[in-house]
C-alpha positions in Angstrom: 64.5 -64.1 58.2 68.0 -65.0 59.4 68.0 -65.4 63.2 71.7 -66.2 63.5 73.1 -62.6 63.0 75.0 -60.1 65.0 75.0 -56.3 65.2 78.4 -54.8 65.9 78.3 -51.1 67.0 81.3 -48.9 67.8 81.1 -45.5 69.5 84.1 -43.1 69.4 85.2 -39.6 68.4 85.1 -38.8 64.7 88.7 -37.5 64.6 90.2 -40.6 66.2 92.8 -42.4 64.0 93.0 -46.1 63.4 95.6 -47.7 65.8 97.5 -49.3 62.9 97.7 -46.0 61.1 98.8 -44.0 64.2 101.6 -46.5 64.8 102.6 -46.8 61.1 104.8 -44.7 58.9 101.8 -42.5 58.0 101.7 -41.3 61.6 99.1 -38.6 62.4 98.3 -38.3 58.7 96.9 -41.9 58.6 93.3 -42.9 58.1 90.6 -41.9 60.5 89.2 -44.8 62.4 85.7 -44.5 60.8 87.4 -44.7 57.3 89.4 -47.8 58.3 86.3 -49.4 59.8 84.1 -48.8 56.7 86.9 -50.0 54.4 86.9 -53.2 56.4 83.2 -53.6 56.1 83.4 -52.9 52.4 86.1 -55.5 51.8 84.1 -58.0 53.8 80.9 -57.2 51.9 78.9 -56.7 55.1 75.2 -56.8 54.5 74.5 -53.5 56.1 76.5 -50.9 57.9 76.0 -47.2 58.6 78.0 -44.3 60.2 76.0 -41.7 62.1 77.4 -38.4 63.5 76.2 -37.5 67.0 75.4 -34.0 68.3 76.4 -34.5 71.9 78.0 -37.2 74.1 80.7 -38.1 76.5 82.8 -41.2 77.4 84.6 -42.7 80.4 86.8 -39.6 80.8 83.6 -37.5 80.8 85.0 -35.2 78.1 81.9 -33.5 76.6 81.5 -33.3 72.8 78.6 -31.1 71.7 77.5 -29.1 68.6 76.6 -26.2 71.0 80.3 -25.2 71.2 82.7 -24.6 68.3 85.6 -26.1 70.2 83.6 -29.0 71.5 82.1 -29.8 68.1 85.4 -30.3 66.3 85.5 -34.0 67.3 81.8 -35.1 67.4 80.8 -38.5 68.7 80.0 -41.1 66.0 78.4 -44.5 66.0 79.2 -47.1 63.3 76.8 -50.1 63.2 77.2 -53.2 61.1 74.9 -56.2 60.8 75.5 -59.6 59.1 75.6 -63.3 59.8 77.2 -64.5 63.1 80.0 -66.1 61.1 80.9 -62.9 59.2 80.7 -60.5 62.1 82.6 -62.9 64.4 85.5 -62.7 61.9 85.5 -58.9 62.1 85.2 -58.3 65.8 88.9 -58.7 66.8 90.0 -56.5 63.9 87.6 -53.7 64.9 88.7 -53.9 68.5 92.4 -53.8 67.6 92.0 -50.8 65.3 90.2 -48.8 68.0 92.4 -46.8 70.3 89.6 -45.4 72.5 85.9 -46.2 72.3 83.1 -48.6 73.1 82.2 -51.7 71.1 79.0 -53.6 71.6 77.8 -56.9 70.2 74.1 -57.8 70.1 72.1 -60.7 68.6 70.0 -59.6 65.6 67.4 -61.0 63.2 68.0 -59.9 59.7 65.2 -59.7 57.1 66.3 -59.2 53.5 64.8 -59.4 50.0 63.1 -62.7 51.0 60.8 -61.0 53.5 57.5 -62.7 52.3 55.3 -64.2 55.0 56.6 -63.0 58.3 55.8 -63.6 62.0 57.6 -62.1 65.0 59.1 -64.9 67.2 57.2 -65.5 70.4 59.9 -64.1 72.6 59.5 -60.7 70.8 55.8 -60.3 71.2 55.9 -57.7 74.1 57.7 -54.9 72.2 59.9 -54.9 69.1 62.6 -52.6 67.8 62.4 -52.5 64.0 65.4 -51.0 62.1 65.0 -50.3 58.4 67.7 -49.3 56.0 67.0 -47.3 52.8 69.0 -45.1 50.4 69.3 -41.4 51.0 67.7 -40.5 47.7 65.6 -43.7 47.2 62.0 -42.8 46.3 58.8 -44.7 46.8 55.5 -43.6 45.2 57.1 -40.3 44.2 58.3 -39.4 47.7 61.6 -40.1 49.7 61.6 -43.7 50.9 61.9 -42.6 54.6 58.7 -40.5 54.3 56.8 -43.5 52.8 58.2 -45.9 55.5 57.3 -43.5 58.4 53.8 -43.1 56.9 53.3 -46.9 56.8 54.6 -47.4 60.4 52.4 -44.5 61.7 49.4 -46.0 60.0 50.2 -49.4 61.6 50.1 -47.7 65.0 53.7 -48.1 66.1 54.8 -46.1 69.1 57.3 -44.1 67.1 60.0 -43.9 64.5 63.1 -41.8 64.0 65.1 -41.4 60.7 68.9 -40.9 60.8 71.0 -39.7 57.9 74.1 -41.8 57.4 77.3 -40.4 56.0 78.8 -43.7 55.0 78.1 -47.4 55.0 77.3 -50.5 53.1 74.1 -52.0 51.7 73.9 -55.6 50.4 77.7 -55.7 50.6 78.5 -52.6 48.6 79.8 -49.3 50.1 78.1 -46.0 49.6 79.6 -42.8 51.1 78.3 -39.2 51.0 80.3 -36.9 48.7 80.0 -33.2 47.8 78.4 -32.5 44.3 76.8 -35.9 44.3 73.2 -37.0 44.7 74.3 -39.7 47.2 71.4 -41.9 46.1 72.4 -45.0 48.0 74.1 -43.6 51.0 72.3 -45.4 53.9 69.5 -43.9 56.0 68.6 -45.7 59.2 65.0 -45.8 60.5 64.5 -47.0 64.1 60.9 -47.8 65.1 59.3 -49.4 68.2 56.0 -51.2 68.3 54.3 -54.4 69.5 55.0 -57.8 68.0 51.6 -57.7 66.2 52.2 -54.3 64.7 55.6 -55.3 63.4 54.3 -58.6 62.1 51.8 -56.6 60.0 54.3 -53.9 59.0 57.1 -56.1 57.7 55.3 -57.7 54.7 54.0 -54.2 53.7 57.6 -52.9 53.9 58.7 -55.8 51.7 56.1 -54.8 49.1 56.9 -51.1 49.4 60.7 -51.2 49.1 62.5 -52.5 46.0 65.2 -54.2 48.1 64.0 -54.4 51.8 66.8 -54.6 54.4 65.7 -54.6 58.1 66.4 -56.1 61.5 64.0 -56.9 64.4 64.8 -57.4 68.0 63.1 -57.4 71.4 63.1 -54.4 73.7 61.2 -53.4 76.9 59.2 -50.2 76.7 59.9 -48.4 80.0 58.2 -45.1 79.5 55.9 -43.5 77.0 54.7 -39.8 77.0 55.8 -39.4 80.6 54.0 -42.5 81.9 56.2 -45.1 83.6 55.3 -48.6 82.3 58.2 -50.6 83.7 61.8 -50.2 84.9 64.7 -51.9 83.0 64.9 -55.6 83.9 67.0 -56.1 87.1 69.8 -58.2 85.5 72.6 -59.8 87.5 76.2 -58.6 87.0 77.3 -61.9 85.3 75.7 -64.9 83.7 76.1 -68.5 84.8 79.5 -68.7 82.9 80.8 -65.6 84.7 80.5 -63.4 81.6 79.5 -59.8 82.3 76.0 -58.6 81.4 75.3 -55.1 80.0 72.2 -53.1 79.3 71.2 -50.3 76.9 68.8 -47.4 77.5 67.5 -45.6 74.5 65.6 -42.3 75.0 63.6 -41.1 72.0 62.6 -37.4 72.3 62.2 -34.3 70.0 64.5 -31.4 69.8 61.5 -29.1 70.5 60.6 -30.8 73.9 62.4 -29.3 76.9 63.3 -30.0 80.5 64.5 -27.1 82.7 64.6 -24.8 79.7 66.8 -26.9 77.4 66.1 -29.7 75.0 65.6 -33.0 76.9 68.6 -34.7 75.4 70.9 -31.9 76.4 69.6 -31.9 79.9 70.0 -35.7 80.1 73.6 -35.6 78.8 74.4 -32.8 81.3 72.8 -34.6 84.3 74.4 -38.0 83.5 77.8 -36.4 83.0 77.7 -34.3 86.1 76.5 -37.1 88.3 79.0 -39.5 86.8 76.2 -42.1 87.0 76.9 -43.4 83.5 80.2 -44.2 81.8 79.0 -42.5 78.7 76.1 -41.4 76.5 75.6 -40.4 72.8 72.9 -38.3 71.3 71.9 -38.6 67.6 69.8 -36.1 65.8 67.3 -37.4 63.2 65.8 -35.7 60.2 62.2 -37.1 60.2 60.0 -39.2 62.3 56.9 -39.4 64.6 55.9 -40.2 68.1 52.5 -41.5 69.2 49.5 -40.0 67.4 51.5 -37.1 65.9 51.9 -37.3 62.2 55.4 -37.8 60.8 57.3 -34.5 60.6 60.8 -32.9 60.5 62.4 -29.6 59.9 60.5 -26.8 58.2 61.9 -23.6 56.6 60.2 -21.3 59.0 59.7 -22.4 62.6 60.7 -21.3 66.1 62.2 -24.6 67.2 63.4 -27.7 65.4 60.9 -30.6 65.5 63.3 -33.3 64.6 63.7 -36.5 66.6 66.7 -37.0 68.9 67.8 -40.4 70.3 70.1 -40.6 73.3 71.9 -44.0 73.9 73.3 -45.1 77.2 75.2 -48.5 77.5 76.5 -49.7 80.8 76.4 -52.3 83.6 72.9 -53.2 84.9 73.8 -51.5 88.2 74.7 -48.2 86.5 71.8 -48.4 84.1 69.4 -48.7 87.1 70.9 -45.5 88.6 70.9 -43.8 85.2 67.2 -44.7 84.7 66.3 -42.6 87.8 67.7 -39.6 86.0 66.1 -40.6 82.7 62.8 -41.0 84.5 63.0 -37.5 86.0 64.0 -35.8 82.7 61.3 -37.5 80.7 58.6 -36.6 83.1 56.2 -35.5 80.4 57.6 -36.5 77.0 59.5 -39.2 75.3 59.7 -42.9 74.7 62.3 -44.9 76.7 63.3 -48.5 76.0 65.8 -50.9 77.5 67.5 -54.1 76.2 70.2 -56.5 77.2 73.6 -56.2 75.5 75.3 -59.6 75.7 78.9 -58.4 75.0 80.7 -55.1 75.3 84.3 -54.0 75.4 85.4 -50.5 76.6 88.8 -49.5 75.1 91.1 -46.8 76.5 94.5 -47.4 75.1 96.0 -50.5 76.8 93.1 -50.6 79.3 90.2 -52.9 78.5 86.9 -53.6 80.3 84.5 -56.3 79.3 85.0 -58.7 76.5 83.6 -60.0 73.1 82.2 -63.4 74.2 78.4 -63.3 74.2 76.8 -63.9 77.5 73.7 -66.0 77.9 70.8 -64.9 80.1 67.0 -65.4 79.7 64.5 -63.2 81.5 
């Protein structure tokens, strides 16, 4: 396990162009930002990266993007995450920021487990609750079934609180790029599986995953479980605005629900996006729809051909200052009164980009709690 790694995640609209291409001779016909970013990760042979399309979201301007409306779905929110050693990601941060005309860039510490997964123990500071992220190929198979089915079955058997599977449309694995194309099996296009469990559960699961997958690639990190199945377990940690060096601290709320569970007559994630946007409590939020997963004791499941409502997982991500996260959590707490899993975690660096306007920075803050 390599403890000295970083996860670089960028949130923006899919039709946004790279700054260099907008300004260059190609003009509006230049590359999309996502394409430019994935080309950069490909050239740099980033260990793992994935591009995910969102289904709803808004940013600082509170412009709603949603697949409910044809006009509002033309520029869906996307998230592009990349994980590698601190040295490699640090070399890429400035270039990613400079090519982004409008969006949110977060930097988090990560622990990367690759093919040398062998004996594994979760570090002491991660014992309370752990976020486990596993990367597999879209058409990769294990024991005759899709790899993400086999992984979810293993995690469910180990008793983890839940897992959600997200279909990537582009990305890198072990430094090689794989993008989804029409008329292709897209075998190695990345699929991201995010699971939450205790340190003991993850310690047991990782060696099994290493034996199950031909080329395991996963990350582990600490989170706080705030709510589970409507039960409030803890609020997000009350962080200060800045650390001892004066660097800003940030927090992330992640809300795991199902598209079939509802609040006020609509799916929970849509109610949450609407409430956060109308109240202007949060600077932004992004909802991602999964294809498979489980929560609690329910067996892993996904879409079926004949059903009244979709039973796929949906994850809503909110990243903001600790003060805003505390206020946003009040809304999250209300909307997840009976269903869902809610986690919080510290984000040591964030930069919000709106043309020439910048908020935050890329230096990693230091704060122990």
